[in-house]
C-alpha positions in Angstrom: -13.8 -98.5 109.9 -14.9 -108.4 105.0 -16.9 -108.4 108.2 -17.5 -111.6 110.2 -20.6 -112.6 112.0 -19.5 -111.4 115.4 -18.0 -108.3 116.9 -14.9 -110.3 117.9 -13.9 -110.2 114.2 -13.1 -106.5 114.5 -10.4 -107.3 117.0 -8.7 -109.9 114.8 -5.3 -108.7 113.4 -5.2 -111.6 110.8 -8.7 -112.2 109.4 -9.2 -115.5 107.6 -9.3 -115.1 103.8 -12.7 -115.5 102.2 -11.3 -117.7 99.5 -8.2 -120.0 99.7 -6.0 -120.3 96.6 -6.5 -123.4 94.6 -3.5 -125.7 94.4 -2.3 -126.7 90.9 -2.2 -130.4 90.0 0.5 -131.6 87.6 0.7 -135.0 86.0 4.0 -137.0 85.6 5.6 -137.3 82.2 4.8 -141.0 82.0 1.1 -140.5 82.7 -1.5 -142.4 80.7 -2.6 -140.9 77.3 -6.3 -140.3 77.5 -8.6 -139.1 74.7 -9.4 -135.4 75.2 -12.7 -134.6 76.7 -15.1 -132.6 74.6 -14.8 -128.9 75.2 -17.5 -127.1 77.1 -18.4 -123.4 76.9 -16.3 -121.5 79.5 -18.1 -119.8 82.4 -17.6 -116.2 83.1 -16.8 -115.6 86.8 -16.8 -111.8 86.4 -19.3 -110.2 88.8 -21.9 -107.9 87.2 -21.5 -104.3 88.1 -24.8 -104.2 90.0 -23.8 -106.9 92.5 -22.9 -106.2 96.1 -19.4 -104.8 96.7 -17.0 -105.7 99.4 -14.9 -102.8 100.6 -11.5 -104.2 101.4 -9.0 -101.4 101.7 -5.8 -101.0 103.7 -4.4 -97.7 104.9 -0.7 -97.0 104.8 1.2 -96.9 108.1 1.8 -93.2 107.8 -2.0 -92.6 107.8 -2.7 -94.5 111.0 -2.9 -92.7 114.4 -0.4 -93.6 117.1 -1.4 -95.3 120.3 -1.1 -92.8 123.2 -1.9 -89.8 121.0 -5.0 -87.7 121.7 -8.1 -88.8 119.8 -9.5 -85.9 117.7 -12.6 -84.4 119.3 -15.8 -84.1 117.1 -19.4 -83.2 117.3 -21.9 -84.6 114.9 -25.5 -85.5 114.4 -26.5 -89.1 115.1 -29.4 -91.5 115.3 -30.2 -93.1 118.7 -33.5 -94.7 119.7 -34.9 -93.7 116.3 -34.3 -90.0 117.1 -31.8 -87.4 115.9 -29.3 -86.4 118.6 -25.9 -84.6 118.8 -22.9 -86.6 119.9 -19.7 -85.0 121.1 -16.7 -87.2 121.9 -15.4 -84.9 124.7 -18.7 -85.4 126.6 -17.4 -88.9 127.4 -13.9 -87.9 128.5 -13.2 -88.5 132.2 -16.4 -90.6 132.4 -16.2 -93.5 130.0 -14.1 -95.5 127.6 -15.2 -95.3 124.0 -15.2 -97.9 121.3 -15.4 -95.8 118.1 -15.8 -97.8 114.9 -16.1 -96.8 111.2 -17.8 -98.7 108.4 -18.1 -97.8 104.7 -21.8 -97.4 103.9 -25.3 -98.2 105.2 -27.2 -101.0 103.5 -24.1 -103.0 102.7 -24.5 -106.7 103.1 -21.6 -107.6 105.5 -21.5 -104.7 107.9 -24.9 -105.4 109.7 -23.5 -108.5 111.3 -20.9 -106.5 113.2 -23.1 -103.5 114.0 -25.9 -105.7 115.4 -23.4 -107.8 117.3 -22.2 -104.7 119.1 -25.8 -103.8 120.0 -26.6 -107.3 121.2 -23.7 -107.3 123.6 -24.0 -103.7 124.6 -24.7 -104.6 128.2 -21.3 -106.2 128.4 -19.7 -102.9 127.3 -21.8 -101.0 129.8 -20.5 -103.2 132.6 -17.0 -102.1 131.5 -18.0 -98.5 131.6 -17.6 -98.3 127.8 -19.7 -96.5 125.2 -20.0 -97.7 121.6 -20.2 -95.2 118.7 -20.6 -96.2 115.1 -19.7 -93.8 112.2 -20.2 -93.7 108.4 -20.4 -91.0 105.8 -24.1 -91.6 105.4 -26.8 -89.1 106.4 -28.9 -89.4 109.6 -31.8 -90.1 107.3 -30.0 -93.1 105.8 -29.1 -94.3 109.3 -32.7 -94.0 110.4 -34.0 -95.9 107.4 -31.5 -98.7 108.0 -32.4 -98.9 111.6 -36.1 -99.0 110.8 -35.5 -101.9 108.4 -36.0 -105.4 110.0 -32.9 -107.5 110.4 -34.4 -110.3 108.3 -34.7 -107.8 105.4 -31.1 -106.7 105.7 -31.7 -103.9 108.2 -30.3 -103.2 111.7 -33.5 -103.0 113.8 -33.2 -100.9 117.0 -29.6 -100.4 118.2 -28.5 -99.8 121.8 -25.9 -97.1 120.8 -25.7 -94.1 118.4 -24.9 -94.2 114.7 -23.1 -91.0 113.8 -23.4 -89.2 110.5 -20.1 -88.0 109.0 -21.5 -86.4 105.8 -18.7 -83.9 105.8 -16.2 -86.7 106.1 -14.2 -84.7 108.6 -14.3 -87.3 111.3 -13.2 -90.1 109.0 -10.4 -87.9 107.8 -9.2 -86.9 111.2 -9.0 -90.6 112.2 -7.1 -91.5 109.1 -9.8 -93.9 107.7 -11.1 -91.8 104.8 -10.6 -93.3 101.3 -10.4 -90.0 99.3 -11.0 -91.4 95.8 -14.2 -93.3 97.0 -15.4 -90.7 99.6 -16.1 -93.4 102.2 -14.4 -94.7 105.4 -12.6 -98.0 105.5 -13.4 -100.3 108.4 -11.5 -99.2 111.5 -12.0 -99.5 115.3 -10.5 -97.3 117.9 -10.5 -97.8 121.7 -10.3 -94.4 123.4 -9.5 -94.1 127.1 -11.0 -91.7 129.6 -8.2 -89.1 128.9 -9.1 -89.2 125.2 -5.9 -91.1 124.3 -5.8 -94.0 121.9 -5.5 -97.3 123.7 -5.6 -99.4 120.6 -6.8 -99.3 117.0 -7.7 -101.9 114.4 -8.0 -101.7 110.6 
């Protein structure tokens, strides 16, 4: 299901690394002999355990769905317009295309940029007869709390599409994005056509 600032990053097959490797610098053998500099205390670059985490996980090719296969149907509780609703994928079949995306957890520091970007450009998807559905393993109460949190405070604010609760992890598992040892979904996006077939998917 790391994120960039726009929804276009989800469609990138080769995301730019966050950190580029440092090149090593070697001196020639005939270099000048300099007096050694006084040693300084070394700095620890290890992140403390309480800092924010970045969920960067890859699925093996055997776990990924095949383009053209039928997308698994599901029915689940969701939050839309700050209310609890039921969402069923098959309700869109024959009517709309669906962009179904997964993300690890609510209140993570990178995911909001993509989630809100989809919402801000929702009218463009509507013009293409396409519905957006977001999914994580969080409860609807967690979704609601995140939506009710202002964007400036790390929240989502109101969204123009539903956030689905996959507390049973059954949806994530059926789409091959569940990370079993962590109990969360990796980032993944699926484009589902009107016949409920996969048109494309991105991890």
